C-alpha positions in Angstrom: 109.5 105.0 98.8 107.3 105.6 101.8 108.4 104.4 105.2 105.5 103.0 107.3 105.7 102.0 110.9 104.2 98.7 111.9 102.9 97.3 115.1 105.3 95.3 117.3 102.9 92.4 117.1 103.2 92.3 113.3 107.0 92.6 113.4 107.4 89.8 115.9 104.9 87.5 114.1 107.0 88.1 110.9 110.3 87.2 112.6 108.8 84.2 114.3 107.5 82.9 110.9 110.7 83.7 108.9 113.6 83.1 111.2 113.9 79.3 110.6 113.7 79.8 106.9 116.4 82.5 106.7 118.7 80.8 109.2 118.7 77.2 107.9 116.7 76.4 111.1 119.5 77.7 113.3 117.3 80.4 114.8 113.8 80.2 116.1 111.3 82.4 117.9 108.3 81.2 119.8 105.2 82.4 117.9 103.2 83.3 121.0 101.9 86.8 120.6 98.3 88.0 121.1 96.9 91.4 119.9 94.2 92.8 122.3 91.9 95.5 121.1 89.0 97.4 122.8 86.6 94.9 121.3 88.5 91.8 122.3 86.7 89.4 124.7 89.3 88.5 127.2 87.7 85.1 128.2 87.5 84.2 124.5 91.1 85.2 124.0 92.1 82.8 126.7 90.1 80.0 125.1 92.0 80.5 121.8 95.4 80.9 123.5 95.6 78.5 126.4 99.2 79.3 127.1 98.2 82.7 128.4 97.0 80.9 131.6 100.1 78.9 131.9 102.9 81.4 131.6 104.0 84.7 133.1 103.2 87.5 130.7 104.2 90.9 129.4 101.5 93.4 128.5 102.0 96.7 126.7 100.3 99.1 124.3 101.0 98.5 120.6 100.2 101.8 119.0 103.5 103.2 117.9 104.0 104.7 121.4 107.6 105.4 122.4 109.2 105.1 125.8 106.5 102.8 127.1 108.5 101.5 130.0 109.5 105.0 131.2 105.8 106.0 131.0 104.6 103.1 133.1 102.9 101.4 130.2 104.5 98.0 130.5 103.3 95.2 132.8 106.0 92.6 133.5 106.0 89.1 135.0 102.2 89.0 135.3 99.6 86.2 135.6 96.7 86.2 133.1 94.4 87.5 135.9 96.8 90.4 136.6 97.1 91.0 132.8 93.3 91.2 132.5 92.9 93.6 135.4 95.7 95.8 134.0 94.0 95.8 130.5 90.5 96.5 131.8 91.9 99.5 133.7 93.5 100.9 130.6 91.6 99.9 127.5 89.8 102.9 126.0 91.4 105.3 128.4 92.8 108.6 127.2 96.4 109.4 128.1 98.9 112.1 127.2 102.5 111.1 126.2 105.1 113.7 125.3 102.3 116.2 124.7 100.3 113.9 122.4 96.9 112.8 123.6 95.3 109.6 122.4 93.3 106.5 123.5 94.8 103.2 124.3 93.0 100.7 122.1 95.5 98.1 121.0 97.8 96.0 123.2 100.4 93.2 122.8 100.5 90.2 125.2 103.5 87.9 125.1 105.4 85.5 127.3 107.7 87.1 130.0 111.3 85.9 129.8 113.3 86.2 133.0 116.8 87.2 132.2 119.8 89.1 133.5 119.3 92.8 132.5 123.1 93.3 132.5 123.2 91.0 129.5 120.8 93.0 127.3 122.0 94.1 123.8 120.8 96.6 121.2 120.4 95.8 117.5 119.2 97.9 114.7 119.3 97.8 110.9 118.5 100.8 108.7 118.6 101.4 105.0 121.2 103.9 103.6 122.0 104.9 100.1 125.0 102.6 99.9 123.4 99.6 101.6 122.1 98.5 105.0 123.8 99.7 108.2 123.8 97.3 111.1 124.2 98.9 114.6 125.0 96.9 117.7 125.6 97.8 121.3 126.7 95.4 124.0 124.4 97.3 126.4 120.7 97.6 125.7 117.3 98.2 127.4 115.8 101.5 128.5 119.2 102.9 129.6 121.0 102.3 126.3 121.6 106.0 126.0 123.2 107.6 122.9 123.0 104.8 120.4 124.5 107.0 117.6 127.6 107.6 119.7 127.9 104.2 121.3 126.9 101.7 118.6 129.4 99.7 116.5 128.5 99.8 112.9 128.8 97.6 109.8 127.4 98.4 106.4 126.3 95.6 104.1 126.6 97.2 100.7 124.1 96.7 98.0 124.8 93.4 96.3 127.0 92.1 99.1 126.1 88.9 101.0 125.7 89.3 104.8 127.2 85.9 105.2 130.5 87.3 104.1 130.4 90.3 106.5 132.7 90.4 109.5 130.0 90.6 112.1 131.9 88.8 114.8 135.0 91.0 114.4 133.4 94.4 113.8 130.2 94.2 115.9 130.6 91.5 118.6 134.1 91.7 119.9 132.9 92.9 123.3 130.3 90.1 123.6 131.2 87.0 125.7 132.7 84.4 123.3 130.2 81.8 124.3 127.4 83.9 122.8 129.2 85.5 119.9 128.5 82.9 117.2 124.9 82.5 118.2 124.2 86.3 118.0 126.1 86.5 114.7 123.9 83.8 113.2 120.8 85.7 114.4 121.9 89.0 113.0 122.6 87.5 109.6 119.2 85.8 109.5 117.5 89.1 110.6 119.3 91.0 107.9 118.2 88.5 105.3 114.6 89.0 106.4 115.1 92.7 106.4 116.1 92.6 102.8 113.5 90.1 101.6 110.6 91.7 103.3 111.6 95.3 102.3 112.1 96.7 105.8 113.7 100.2 105.9 114.3 100.2 109.7 114.3 97.5 112.3 115.2 98.0 116.0 115.4 95.3 118.7 116.0 96.7 122.1 116.6 94.8 124.3 117.9 91.7 122.6 118.8 88.9 125.1 120.3 85.4 125.0 118.1 83.1 127.1 118.8 79.4 127.2 120.8 79.4 124.0 118.1 81.3 122.2 118.3 84.9 121.0 115.1 86.6 122.1 113.7 89.9 120.8 112.2 91.4 123.9 111.1 94.7 122.3 110.8 95.6 118.6 110.1 98.6 116.4 110.1 98.5 112.6 109.2 100.3 109.4 108.5 98.9 106.0 108.6 100.2 102.5 104.9 100.4 101.8 105.5 100.4 98.0 106.4 96.7 98.4 102.9 95.8 99.6 102.4 93.6 96.5 105.8 91.9 96.1 106.4 91.3 99.8 102.9 90.7 101.1 103.4 87.0 101.3 106.2 87.6 103.8 104.4 90.3 105.7 101.2 88.4 106.4 97.9 90.1 107.1 99.3 93.3 108.6 97.8 96.8 108.4 99.7 100.1 108.8 98.4 101.8 112.0 98.0 105.5 112.4 100.4 107.3 114.7 99.4 107.5 118.3 96.8 110.3 118.8 95.9 110.4 115.2 92.6 109.1 114.1 92.0 108.7 110.4 89.0 110.3 108.9 87.0 108.3 106.4 88.6 110.0 103.4 92.1 109.4 104.7 91.3 105.8 105.3 89.9 105.5 101.7 93.0 106.9 100.2 95.1 104.6 102.4 93.1 101.6 101.0 93.7 102.8 97.4 97.4 103.2 98.2 97.7 99.7 99.6 96.2 98.2 96.4 98.1 100.3 93.9 101.7 100.2 92.6 101.6 104.0 92.8 101.8 106.1 95.9 98.7 107.9 97.1 98.8 109.8 100.4 96.4 112.1 102.1 96.4 113.8 105.5 93.6 116.2 106.4 95.0 119.0 108.5 92.2 121.5 108.7 88.8 120.5 107.0 87.7 124.1 107.1 91.0 125.4 105.6 91.1 127.7 102.6 94.1 126.3 100.8 93.9 122.8 99.2 96.5 120.9 97.2 96.7 118.2 94.6 100.5 117.6 94.5 102.5 115.1 92.5 105.6 113.7 94.1 106.9 113.5 97.6 109.7 116.1 97.0 107.4 118.5 95.3 104.8 118.2 98.0 107.4 119.3 100.6 108.4 122.3 98.5 104.8 123.5 97.9 103.9 122.9 101.6 107.0 124.6 102.9 106.4 127.6 100.6 102.8 128.0 101.9 104.1 128.0 105.4 107.0 130.5 104.6 104.4 132.8 103.1 102.6 132.9 106.4 99.6 130.8 105.3 100.4 127.5 107.1 97.5 127.9 109.4 95.1 128.0 106.4 96.5 124.8 104.7 93.7 122.2 104.7 95.6 119.1 103.6 98.9 117.4 102.9 99.6 114.6 100.6 100.9 113.4 97.2 100.2 111.2 94.3 103.2 109.7 92.5 104.6 106.5 90.9 102.6 106.9 87.7 99.1 106.2 89.0 96.4 105.4 86.4 93.9 108.1 85.4 91.2 106.3 87.4 93.4 106.2 90.5 94.2 109.9 90.1 90.5 110.6 89.6 89.6 108.8 92.8 92.3 110.7 94.7 91.3 114.1 93.2 87.6 113.7 93.8 88.2 112.8 97.4 90.2 116.1 97.9 87.6 118.1 96.0 84.8 116.7 98.0 86.5 117.7 101.2 87.3 121.1 99.8 83.8 122.0 98.6 81.7 120.8 101.6 81.6 124.2 103.3 82.6 127.8 102.3 85.4 129.6 103.9 84.2 131.0 107.4 85.3 134.5 106.3 83.7 134.2 102.9 87.0 134.2 101.0 87.4 132.2 97.9 89.2 128.8 98.3 92.4 128.1 96.6 93.3 124.8 94.8 97.0 124.3 93.8 97.5 121.4 91.4 101.3 121.2 91.4 104.3 119.0 90.9 107.9 119.1 89.8 109.2 117.7 86.5 108.2 114.0 86.5 110.6 111.3 85.5 108.2 108.7 84.4 104.7 109.7 85.6 102.5 110.3 82.5 101.3 113.9 83.2 98.6 113.7 80.5 97.2 110.5 82.0 97.1 111.8 85.5 95.6 115.2 84.4 92.9 113.2 82.6 91.8 111.9 86.0 92.0 115.3 87.6 90.0 116.9 84.7 87.3 114.3 85.2 87.1 115.2 88.9 87.1 118.9 88.3 84.2 118.5 85.8 82.2 116.5 88.4 82.7 119.2 91.1 82.5 122.3 89.0 79.2 123.5 90.5 80.5 123.0 94.0 83.8 124.7 93.2 81.9 127.8 92.1 79.9 127.8 95.3 83.1 128.0 97.4 84.6 130.7 95.1 87.5 128.4 94.1 90.5 129.6 92.2 92.7 126.9 90.5 96.5 127.2 89.9 98.4 124.5 88.0 102.1 123.9 87.6 103.6 120.7 86.2 106.3 119.2 84.0 107.3 115.8 82.8 106.3 113.2 80.2 103.4 114.4 78.0 103.0 117.5 80.1 102.2 119.7 77.1 99.2 117.5 76.3 98.1 117.5 79.9 98.4 121.3 80.2 96.5 121.8 76.9 93.7 119.6 78.2 93.4 121.6 81.4 93.5 125.0 79.6 90.7 123.8 77.4 88.7 122.8 80.4 88.9 126.2 82.1 86.0 127.9 80.3 83.7 124.9 81.1 84.5 125.1 84.8 83.7 128.8 85.1 86.2 129.5 87.9 89.5 131.4 87.8 92.0 129.0 86.3 95.7 129.5 85.6 98.0 126.8 84.1 101.8 126.9 83.9 104.5 124.5 82.7 108.0 123.8 84.1 109.3 127.2 82.8 107.6 128.7 85.9 109.1 127.9 89.3 107.0 125.9 91.8 107.3 128.6 94.5 106.2 131.2 92.0 102.9 129.4 91.6 102.3 129.4 95.3 102.8 133.1 95.5 100.5 133.7 92.6 97.8 131.5 94.2 98.0 133.0 97.6 98.4 136.7 96.7 95.8 136.8 93.9 
């Protein structure tokens, strides 16, 4: 399961669409949210959303930026003209937040809700092994402080119904009685959405009660991206944005698109295009072990990529993934004329068919064999799991055809041992 952060715009659009359905029409949320990008025509935006000219507004970047209020990146109680001026002054501008530099290119505009800041609350739900943990603080907003230490907690265990959970007693006993039932109904509805839409984390801070309506003033969320097929009808047309300051290269974007349309997990981050050490790693846990070992051996600054394929991808998906990595690896020789290293690794798979995935990797290796020779590549393989013997035999048979140094090992050899062999050869 991969946890992917989503924009506040998408999270709020989802809640607005689903709250009536999951609360038996007891909760609602005005679906008035506008996403502004660098390419947006502000006059055209106003024509499509006339309410922007009729209400006071909130404007803020929507790029997975933390502590926006503290960094002066939130405009409150603004007219549309003030919002346009604020946006024009910031769209496309480069800023540095907590040491990370990036350009502001996506913003959220929504109605401003006047409220008593002393009546702000904090709500979060996160997935644990035993179930979903709901955290609630009777104080919220930018000064909420140590949530882990202050929050009241309630775990809705796997298989339990949130309607049977003692939310009023365990979470809301410090809330004014007049608002207690309303907030409890809201929390139950949000938890049902959390489960149905495969959230893994959802934070609303602050949460406020305004005119007998619970309002999510600020929201952060992450989804389980492996649910993109089963839960897409609840998500709507959202895309997972890159972290602030990170711009995807074409290859990363291509693998992301493959991942979104696959039941498997395909991940790629290019760390250093000119790097000497490249990896094709199966499994999230194994990818961490291999990468950490490379760093421990003092070669972290030469690591070119990070990623993994898992979840039993097809041979064609594995081929597409492998050829993307090989294409990046073979574009230029090492600046110091050293041979490049390719580690094809993984743990002992539970259900991924090793022979099938190795078939895709073999196809990519054949396609790039000439380019692999030009960059002086050495290939080291370690894998175990279903049909691994067949997969290993096929790669060993391929080695003479490739004409590059090629060593293949099974699960009898430890993963970290392969890294040492590869880097000290």
